[in-house]
C-alpha atoms as one frame of an Amber mdcrd trajectory, in Angstrom:
protein
 188.360  83.455  25.032 188.076  86.650  27.113 191.196  88.790  26.894 193.043
  89.221  30.215 195.259  92.328  30.458 198.937  91.612  31.112 199.689  91.135
  34.839 195.968  91.074  35.732 196.175  87.609  37.279 199.228  88.593  39.289
 197.498  91.773  40.483 194.296  89.991  41.476 196.300  87.429  43.447 198.165
  90.238  45.237 194.923  92.046  46.070 193.349  88.812  47.290 196.332  88.213
  49.575 196.525  91.712  51.082 192.773  92.305  51.437 192.348  89.271  53.668
 194.251  90.784  56.580 191.677  91.254  59.397 190.543  94.771  60.201 190.073
  94.409  64.022 187.091  96.744  64.290 185.533  95.962  67.697 186.451  94.506
  71.080 184.410  93.626  74.169 185.713  92.486  77.567 183.638  90.042  79.613
 183.173  90.046  83.411 185.882  88.956  85.873 185.863  85.216  86.469 187.697
  82.988  88.933 189.307  79.634  88.181 188.910  76.674  90.524 192.398  77.500
  91.789 191.511  81.099  92.639 193.094  82.819  89.645 191.320  85.797  88.069
 190.699  85.976  84.348 188.295  87.428  81.817 187.301  86.838  78.229 187.833
  89.153  75.280 185.710  89.024  72.156 186.950  90.738  69.002 185.196  91.450
  65.725 187.063  91.819  62.461 186.107  92.631  58.908 187.823  91.547  55.666
 187.050  91.477  51.975 187.390  87.714  52.088 183.766  86.890  51.215 184.396
  88.164  47.706 186.645  85.206  47.087 184.156  82.664  48.392 181.364  80.925
  46.527 179.707  83.882  44.867 179.630  86.114  47.956 179.770  89.867  47.460
 179.361  91.193  51.006 182.265  91.882  53.385 182.937  89.026  55.759 182.780
  89.662  59.522 184.472  87.337  61.960 184.455  86.946  65.710 187.095  85.444
  67.962 187.412  84.880  71.715 190.453  85.120  73.971 191.319  84.460  77.618
 193.297  87.094  79.524 194.832  86.513  82.967 195.853  89.867  84.501 197.880
  90.043  87.710 198.363  93.513  89.143 200.083  95.791  86.628 200.772  93.074
  84.060 199.150  90.243  82.115 200.595  86.867  83.042 198.883  84.805  80.349
 196.692  85.339  77.311 195.612  83.204  74.413 192.877  82.452  71.881 189.883
  80.211  72.538 189.151  78.034  69.519 189.099  79.461  66.022 187.344  82.360
  64.299 183.640  82.101  63.505 181.696  84.084  60.927 179.157  86.580  62.287
 175.964  86.587  60.252 173.235  89.188  60.355 174.402  91.094  63.457 173.803
  94.830  63.087 174.480  95.818  66.703 175.414  93.944  69.865 175.995  95.068
  73.435 176.924  93.347  76.699 174.907  94.277  79.798 176.711  96.149  82.616
 177.232  92.941  84.623 178.406  91.062  81.525 175.887  88.259  82.035 173.461
  89.314  79.279 173.945  90.344  75.677 171.592  92.209  73.343 171.803  91.651
  69.588 170.029  93.501  66.789 169.845  91.056  63.890 168.648  91.334  60.304
 166.885  88.354  58.757 165.864  88.045  55.084 162.083  88.135  54.576 159.786
  87.315  51.661 158.993  90.945  50.860 161.533  92.900  52.898 164.308  92.378
  55.388 163.205  91.878  59.008 164.863  93.089  62.193 164.895  91.127  65.459
 166.090  92.259  68.869 167.500  89.323  70.811 168.551  88.928  74.444 171.075
  86.220  75.261 171.867  84.784  78.692 175.286  83.182  78.188 174.602  80.503
  75.523 170.812  80.706  75.713 168.563  83.041  73.708 165.925  84.176  76.204
 164.127  86.779  74.052 163.635  87.353  70.351 161.416  90.304  69.440 160.292
  90.747  65.821 160.560  94.542  65.615 159.306  94.614  62.028 156.092  92.771
  62.949 155.421  94.991  65.974 155.412  97.999  63.616 156.016 100.562  66.368
 158.647 102.334  64.298 160.644 102.044  61.071 164.076 100.460  60.707 166.422
 100.519  63.694 169.533 102.663  63.159 172.730 100.608  63.204 175.074 103.455
  62.181 177.581 105.144  64.475 176.162 108.627  63.843 172.773 108.271  65.575
 172.634 104.599  66.517 172.926 103.037  69.957 171.961  99.884  71.837 172.093
 100.742  75.532 171.266  98.638  78.588 169.604 100.256  81.565 171.690 100.013
  84.764 169.028  97.662  86.126 169.420  95.441  83.012 165.635  95.375  82.548
 165.316  97.714  79.561 167.071  98.406  76.269 167.334 101.768  74.530 167.815
 102.175  70.780 167.183 104.630  67.910 164.860 103.938  64.966 163.187 105.786
  62.112 159.855 107.299  63.120 156.867 105.341  61.816 155.310 107.072  58.850
 151.546 107.059  58.329 150.266 105.005  55.432 149.393 106.901  52.281 147.271
 106.245  49.234 146.264 107.841  45.959 143.342 110.242  45.679 141.898 107.640
  43.303 142.329 104.594  45.542 139.094 102.558  45.410 137.774 101.079  48.631
 137.498  97.336  49.130 133.852  96.173  49.123 132.241  95.735  52.533 131.522
  92.075  53.365 128.706  92.864  55.780 130.314  91.413  58.909 129.397  93.013
  62.192 131.777  94.138  64.931 130.544  91.185  66.989 131.620  88.723  64.301
 135.135  90.120  64.176 135.679  90.573  67.872 135.905  94.386  67.724 139.179
  94.568  65.786 141.251  97.679  66.271 140.730  99.960  63.301 143.930 101.079
  61.595 144.411 104.767  60.958 142.942 105.748  57.617 145.665 106.207  54.960
 146.469 109.810  54.098 145.353 110.711  50.597 147.683 112.653  48.320 150.713
 112.199  50.593 152.413 109.435  48.600 155.017 111.620  46.975 155.824 114.085
  49.728 159.589 114.672  49.922 161.256 113.546  53.166 164.593 115.183  53.932
 167.436 112.911  55.005 170.873 113.333  56.592 172.871 112.902  53.387 175.862
 110.749  52.499 175.579 107.182  53.928 172.525 108.379  55.933 169.987 108.572
  53.120 167.522 106.319  55.008 167.774 108.491  58.142 165.163 111.229  58.307
 163.279 111.465  61.635 164.950 109.380  64.368 163.054 108.475  67.547 164.261
 106.960  70.819 162.713 103.566  71.619 162.677 101.500  74.799 162.191  97.746
  75.060 160.828  96.421  78.359 162.553  93.021  78.309 160.263  91.311  80.821
 157.037  92.495  79.181 158.398  92.327  75.612 156.771  95.725  75.025 158.185
  98.664  73.080 157.482 102.337  73.652 158.581 105.361  71.665 159.952 108.025
  73.994 157.965 111.266  74.099 159.029 114.729  75.169 161.788 115.336  72.592
 161.328 118.711  70.862 160.193 118.394  67.245 163.046 120.533  65.893 165.627
 117.966  67.108 166.841 114.656  65.721 168.010 112.513  68.682 170.824 109.960
  68.735 173.883 108.629  70.627 171.630 108.020  73.636 172.259 106.268  76.967
 170.518 105.838  80.328 170.977 108.525  82.949 172.230 107.667  86.432 169.638
 105.602  88.339 167.669 105.064  85.084 165.505 108.144  85.735 165.692 109.189
  82.098 167.723 109.228  78.917 170.657 111.428  77.876 171.031 112.051  74.143
 172.572 114.300  71.503 170.004 116.326  69.580 170.801 117.757  66.136 168.837
 120.762  64.868 167.219 119.973  61.525 165.685 123.360  60.776 165.533 125.089
  58.356 166.724 121.939  56.522 169.086 119.017  57.022 172.682 119.177  55.839
 174.931 116.132  55.382 176.050 114.864  58.778 178.580 112.101  58.034 182.168
 113.326  58.700 180.738 116.743  59.650 181.505 117.593  63.289 180.293 121.169
  62.831 176.501 120.733  62.834 174.483 122.507  65.513 173.708 120.032  68.285
 173.565 119.817  72.062 173.344 117.381  74.955 169.867 116.822  76.436 168.185
 114.857  79.215 164.581 113.685  78.960 162.878 112.567  82.176 160.930 109.310
  81.876 158.252 110.193  84.406 157.315 113.750  83.450 158.614 113.733  79.869
 160.416 117.032  80.490 163.403 117.697  78.190 166.342 119.567  79.740 169.369
 121.139  78.011 172.684 119.968  79.525 175.175 121.794  77.292 175.420 125.039
  75.344 172.934 125.114  72.467 175.059 127.151  70.033 177.814 124.573  69.478
 178.310 121.195  67.842 178.311 118.385  70.418 178.812 114.637  70.015 180.212
 111.446  71.541 178.974 111.696  75.186 180.403 109.052  77.557 179.187 108.403
  81.145 181.797 107.636  83.815 181.710 104.262  85.644 180.574 105.970  88.863
 177.726 107.679  86.921 178.811 111.129  88.053 180.352 112.727  84.969 179.755
 112.897  81.213 182.592 113.811  78.841 181.851 114.846  75.278 183.476 116.502
  72.272 182.583 120.001  71.085 183.238 122.222  68.064 181.980 125.543  66.811
 179.060 125.426  64.369 179.862 125.632  60.635 183.389 126.414  59.459 185.653
 123.458  58.529 183.837 120.121  58.792 186.692 118.606  60.808 188.947 120.563
  63.128 190.656 120.487  66.519 187.996 119.540  69.100 187.362 120.680  72.648
 186.835 118.098  75.410 184.066 119.152  77.807 182.788 117.501  81.005 179.357
 117.800  82.649 178.990 116.932  86.340 175.645 115.189  86.810 175.126 116.265
  90.410 176.582 119.801  90.484 175.314 120.519  86.909 178.619 122.293  86.263
 180.304 122.043  82.839 184.082 122.397  82.597 186.489 122.506  79.678 188.997
 119.683  80.075 190.995 120.407  76.909 190.849 123.386  74.575 191.685 123.365
  70.872 195.456 123.537  70.274 196.533 126.352  67.887 199.953 124.874  67.036
 201.217 121.318  67.415 204.489 121.733  69.295 207.034 118.917  69.041 206.585
 116.536  71.968 203.459 118.305  73.290 199.829 117.185  73.152 198.619 117.824
  69.573 194.944 118.402  70.380 191.970 116.109  69.714 191.131 115.262  66.100
 188.829 112.267  66.244 185.419 111.472  64.852 184.348 109.942  68.175 185.630
 108.965  71.596 185.970 105.201  72.139 182.640 103.680  73.202 184.336 102.591
  76.452 186.915 105.257  77.286 186.863 105.737  81.087 189.450 104.314  83.467
 188.112 102.554  86.569 188.898 105.634  88.721 186.193 107.650  86.855 188.766
 110.400  86.539 190.945 109.484  83.541 189.816 108.798  79.987 191.644 107.248
  77.040 191.486 108.414  73.447 193.420 108.098  70.217 194.115 110.999  67.919
 196.293 112.075  65.016 199.612 113.537  66.095 200.989 114.901  62.847 201.331
 111.813  60.622 200.991 109.237  63.373 198.014 108.180  65.478 198.742 107.817
  69.181 196.877 106.978  72.386 196.661 109.448  75.256 195.441 109.355  78.842
 193.609 112.533  79.880 193.099 113.519  83.522 189.659 115.143  83.403 190.254
 117.072  86.639 193.636 118.659  85.857 193.532 118.516  82.051 196.972 116.895
  81.916 197.677 114.477  79.078 200.080 111.535  78.949 201.247 109.802  75.787
 200.540 106.132  76.406 202.627 104.903  73.474 205.810 106.958  74.018 208.014
 103.864  74.149 206.027 101.961  71.504 206.906 101.632  67.830 206.104 104.382
  65.325 202.815 103.864  63.538 199.064 104.064  64.188 197.481 103.158  67.558
 193.730 102.957  68.233 191.818 102.318  71.467 189.338  99.472  70.932 188.020
  99.338  74.498 188.944  99.699  78.153 187.099  98.026  81.024 188.238  97.713
  84.643 191.568  99.209  83.462 192.184  96.384  81.009 193.058  98.159  77.774
 192.643  96.673  74.290 194.279  98.418  71.337 195.006  98.016  67.644 198.401
  98.824  66.135 199.535  98.917  62.506 202.044 100.553  60.172 202.056 101.132
  56.404 203.928  97.828  56.009 202.306  95.860  58.837 198.589  94.922  59.010
 196.677  95.464  62.286 197.835  93.681  65.445 195.779  93.179  68.609 197.481
  94.356  71.798 196.398  94.363  75.458 197.780  95.980  78.609 196.778  96.857
  82.151 196.457 100.639  82.540 198.989 101.658  85.226 198.114 103.931  88.128
 197.871 107.690  87.570 201.276 109.201  86.886 202.762 105.914  85.663 200.759
 105.426  82.461 203.802 105.431  80.174 204.978 102.207  81.884 202.151 100.145
  80.382 203.362  96.645  79.447 201.871  95.620  76.092 201.138  92.018  75.188
 200.483  91.088  71.553 197.418  88.820  71.307 197.221  88.600  67.533 200.420
  89.250  65.631 200.639  90.258  61.997 204.030  89.819  60.308 205.164  92.784
  58.196 204.394  92.592  54.494 207.727  91.979  52.754 209.084  94.379  50.183
 207.887  97.689  51.738 209.937 100.346  53.538 208.457 103.622  54.728 209.285
 106.867  56.493 207.825 110.269  57.418 209.402 113.501  56.239 208.599 117.082
  57.270 208.561 119.961  54.800 208.614 123.732  55.239 206.899 125.662  52.417
 209.124 128.166  50.567 208.842 131.769  51.854 206.699 132.921  48.915 204.090
 130.259  49.774 203.789 131.100  53.483 200.314 132.012  54.725 200.151 135.759
  55.567 198.220 135.157  58.820 199.418 131.672  59.784 203.136 131.822  58.988
 205.631 129.157  60.015 203.358 126.161  59.410 204.986 122.981  58.141 203.509
 119.734  56.865 204.376 116.039  56.438 204.460 113.304  53.860 204.684 109.530
  54.252 206.794 107.795  51.584 206.457 104.060  50.895 209.177 102.452  48.766
 209.451  98.969  47.258 212.555  97.124  48.466 212.220  94.168  46.096 211.647
  93.687  42.382 213.025  95.186  39.174 212.025  98.784  40.007 213.345  98.856
  43.595 216.457 100.902  42.681 214.536 103.730  40.945 210.776 103.124  41.124
 208.036 105.216  39.485 206.145 107.455  41.919 202.410 107.522  42.701 201.370
 110.722  44.525 198.299 110.490  46.797 196.919 113.638  48.466 194.149 112.866
  50.988 190.528 114.012  50.804 188.611 116.206  53.228 190.516 118.502  52.890
 190.595 118.472  56.711 191.609 114.869  57.280 194.997 113.156  57.519 197.019
 110.144  56.458 198.419 108.437  59.546 201.191 105.870  59.434 198.888 102.842
  59.616 197.874  99.985  57.368 196.253 101.149  54.096 195.380  98.555  51.484
 195.813 100.548  48.255 199.213 102.133  49.070 200.614  98.824  50.341 199.381
  96.952  47.260 200.764  99.602  44.868 204.111  99.411  46.639 204.160  95.645
  46.205 203.419  96.160  42.489 206.622  98.232  42.265 205.541 101.845  42.792
 206.806 104.249  45.419 203.781 105.931  47.038 203.808 109.473  48.448 200.988
 110.301  50.902 200.886 114.084  51.375 199.497 115.781  54.519 199.410 119.311
  53.104 198.680 122.363  55.287 195.043 122.110  56.394 195.430 118.491  57.501
 194.372 117.362  60.969 196.924 116.681  63.704 199.064 119.775  63.113 197.091
 122.288  65.207 194.014 124.414  64.585 196.071 127.101  62.811 196.919 124.613
  60.076 193.232 123.766  59.642 192.288 127.465  59.548 194.953 128.300  56.961
 193.268 126.439  54.101 189.682 127.814  53.699 189.891 130.517  51.042 193.100
 129.007  49.652 191.963 125.702  48.164 193.315 125.216  44.676 196.465 127.186
  45.523 197.966 126.495  48.987 197.103 122.780  49.016 198.088 122.346  45.347
 201.422 124.121  45.859 202.150 122.063  48.997 201.691 118.804  47.085 203.739
 119.996  44.106 206.518 121.307  46.366 206.572 117.966  48.176 206.740 116.019
  44.903 209.602 118.136  43.554 211.543 117.861  46.832 211.130 114.087  47.039
 212.171 113.637  43.395 215.331 115.653  44.155 216.258 113.803  47.327 215.163
 110.200  46.636 216.177 107.670  43.996 212.898 107.820  42.049 212.089 107.886
  38.347 211.060 111.526  37.767 209.891 110.673  34.247 207.217 108.302  35.600
 205.038 110.126  38.136 201.267 109.650  38.501 198.469 110.991  40.700 195.766
 109.075  42.583 193.144 110.868  44.701 189.569 110.715  45.938 187.138 113.509
  46.846 189.311 116.547  47.713 192.302 114.383  46.833 190.701 114.061  43.395
 190.195 117.843  43.375 193.940 118.240  43.970 194.901 115.605  41.407 192.813
 117.341  38.722 194.354 120.696  39.712 197.893 119.310  39.517 197.551 117.765
  36.054 196.207 121.146  34.880 198.567 123.493  36.736 201.701 121.311  36.389
 200.975 119.168  33.312 204.616 118.317  32.595 205.238 116.656  35.988 202.729
 113.830  35.633 202.149 110.983  33.192 198.807 109.544  34.408 195.950 110.281
  36.801 193.288 108.223  38.640 190.508 109.998  40.540 187.649 108.633  42.639
 184.521 110.807  43.046 186.472 114.057  42.553 185.317 117.626  43.139 185.989
 119.371  39.816 183.673 122.409  39.847 182.718 123.926  43.200 180.270 126.288
  41.491 178.211 123.462  39.987 178.577 121.250  43.092 177.042 123.741  45.539
 173.484 123.150  44.306 173.680 119.334  44.229 175.786 118.242  47.213 174.564
 117.391  50.728 177.196 119.850  52.074 176.677 123.187  50.288 178.311 124.899
  53.289 181.601 123.135  52.365 181.594 124.776  48.942 181.403 128.281  50.378
 183.556 127.717  53.476 186.498 126.193  51.595 186.219 128.925  48.941 186.583
 131.431  51.783 182.997 132.715  51.656 180.449 132.990  54.488 177.633 130.425
  54.602 174.096 130.896  55.846 171.186 128.582  54.959 169.192 131.446  53.411
 172.003 133.055  51.422 172.298 132.650  47.646 175.735 133.202  46.063 176.030
 136.412  44.076 177.823 136.526  40.682 181.165 137.407  42.286 180.914 134.420
  44.636 179.994 132.054  41.776 183.076 133.340  39.965 185.266 132.779  43.029
 184.083 129.168  43.347 184.782 128.540  39.673 188.208 130.190  39.871 189.273
 127.805  42.645 188.084 124.704  40.755 190.226 122.330  38.655 187.821 122.609
  35.687 189.408 126.043  35.141 192.647 124.353  33.997 191.125 121.582  31.869
 192.507 123.086  28.623 196.048 122.359  29.858 195.427 118.689  30.704 196.995
 116.107  28.401 197.681 113.071  30.648 195.375 110.009  30.552 192.674 110.216
  33.259 190.735 107.317  34.805 187.556 108.355  36.680 185.740 106.125  39.204
 182.293 107.342  40.249 179.777 106.073  42.801 176.233 106.287  41.485 174.821
 107.033  44.955 177.428 109.619  45.994 175.647 112.479  47.773 178.833 114.330
  48.763 180.659 114.874  45.450 177.800 113.778  43.186 178.776 111.782  40.074
 177.738 114.713  37.875 181.054 116.263  39.008 183.071 113.450  37.443 180.832
 113.362  34.386 181.418 117.073  33.844 185.175 116.479  33.823 184.874 113.371
  31.651 182.955 115.283  28.971 185.376 118.199  29.081 188.343 115.832  28.612
 186.621 113.888  25.823 185.823 117.124  23.994 189.530 118.033  24.123 190.749
 114.676  22.866 192.344 113.618  26.180 192.528 109.868  26.799 189.964 109.121
  29.495 187.965 106.223  30.895 185.032 106.280  33.286 183.965 103.520  35.708
 180.433 103.781  37.129 179.655 101.856  40.347 175.916 101.363  41.101 174.997
 101.013  44.761 178.191 102.781  45.885 178.420 106.147  47.597 181.310 108.554
  48.163 183.829 106.092  49.606 183.379 103.442  46.881 183.622 101.017  49.791
 181.543  98.151  48.376 183.571  94.941  48.230 183.314  94.588  44.454 183.868
  98.316  43.814 186.951  98.386  46.045 188.466  95.319  44.358 187.572  96.384
  40.826 188.812  99.901  41.582 192.214  98.610  42.627 192.571  96.396  39.570
 191.643  99.166  37.127 193.803 101.716  38.949 196.873  99.459  38.959 196.440
  98.444  35.312 195.953 102.094  34.269 199.139 103.139  36.067 201.152 100.238
  34.660 199.928 100.965  31.152 200.632 104.708  31.171 203.865 104.698  33.189
 205.623 102.158  30.970
């Protein structure tokens, strides 16, 4: 009989329960309709993702579900809303997009094939499929991109063409020693003059093709493709300079051409995922002459362009090139007809209490414009919360849309014709679906929210946000006066509720942030009986650009000391068991966890790390982001530069491997085999160093998983092993 660890069944049941809360990832509003009695209404379609398929009959892929709703708006409020039927599982959809009028829908679908997966592009007219194009059979290009970095599926304004991004078709190759098939002696007449295929290229089979790194390893040379729906013909757009990789494309006003973001890929590609500091610009390519025109500066990083409903203005986000991968963004606006570019919002140096914190988001919502083509909506971190703001693109004024709402994490899902759909959650409450009518300019804070899909709070969890000021000796010499936050979750039920053990979780990045929203692992650990401390050390997003700028050159000290100071303060002020404290962290959070068990070995009793950075000096030659290694160490990066001995030393000095001789707590490592960001050799290096020193350690190796360890089985197995490790070593 297989041995089951104590509490494993209880833990798996808890994980099964909490992981089935829907994620509410997408929303789409249909066109305005009229009832037979004259009332106006529209439909809302939402897409959600859960880990539920894991618990089905042998499934191991995340389940995706769709649901429809009716919404009856009346002036500034919604008079009625409700669901239509029940949820239905979405199978095979990679991308989908409603046409501008709402009468047509395009779907990119994957279908299993005998040899390889096929891709079909479908066009639906209400409940009728009017087109289904086998893109794989047409062989005009490689796989269509369904990611949110390059990918798009855009209707022309005329609703006659579709625009998408795919991998450029590669010529066939063969060995130098490939023998030719014998000629059968048939004449051209007998075969009806077949079109001769291009001769395969000899000796090109093993040429290396660069890719765009973590989660984008199948993305190398993107091309823009256009489907003529009536003629069922596909063309690959010409005129895009060869040094650019295009993506995030849409049709220009009047369908005269295509607007896209182009990323420079010379001299070589760096990792692009979560990196909003790569050189890129906004371009327009004319469909008639094929001329490519630059619309923005070409020395910045540009992404997330959004065309206004009146087709007059394009807003987009902008950063400087290189430097921290994530930082406070600028909001720029290009006027299509005057060709003038203005800065709507600059980066914010310091987040002042009650003032706009700046923009810290990976992308603007796909639909972000109000109907007046003047205001846009966005969500962004504001210290340790995520809030929604309305931005007047003419005056640059910002209005907090959720000022009277509950504390937590708000996200814009979509806005169309001033009907706003949002997601709200807290650390103890899974995502809820909320809708409101956007009030007129100047009255935005009066929005009346209706909850379409409620989610009752998970019992047994209390939480709060606390602000900490570093001690004077730990102040930054240039950026003094910075503070930081931590979110503390506490169990309110169970045997440990009076004085629970503490699990400390610093976030990765390092330039990211924990916001007070629903997070599966912290909530589940809290239900197990642990207090969980989520630390937004200096360098986190949402606290101003000065906080971001304070960390490069100080990793391994400033961030480590912030976490330790926070832990010591919380142990002093809260009823927690100071003799049972553990660390859990991934990526840079793993970097910090490994530092802390080496620099402060007597504070902690156990450690769990997921794809940690342990040696910056050895990582720089293997990661898809070598610039990160130098930037965060405080060194300049150029593609042609090679670190000198002093710089190698500096990278090693800032790494947790330096303190490995002082580590004595048990360490559990979880590594993704396909991680391109913090390659698994990092974790293996630490594992071997610990084993050689007699430290209790265990390593979990997840094939087919990259940096996030986000596969359904890896995520579930990771939780179970993490929880059991903590329970075992904090007894």
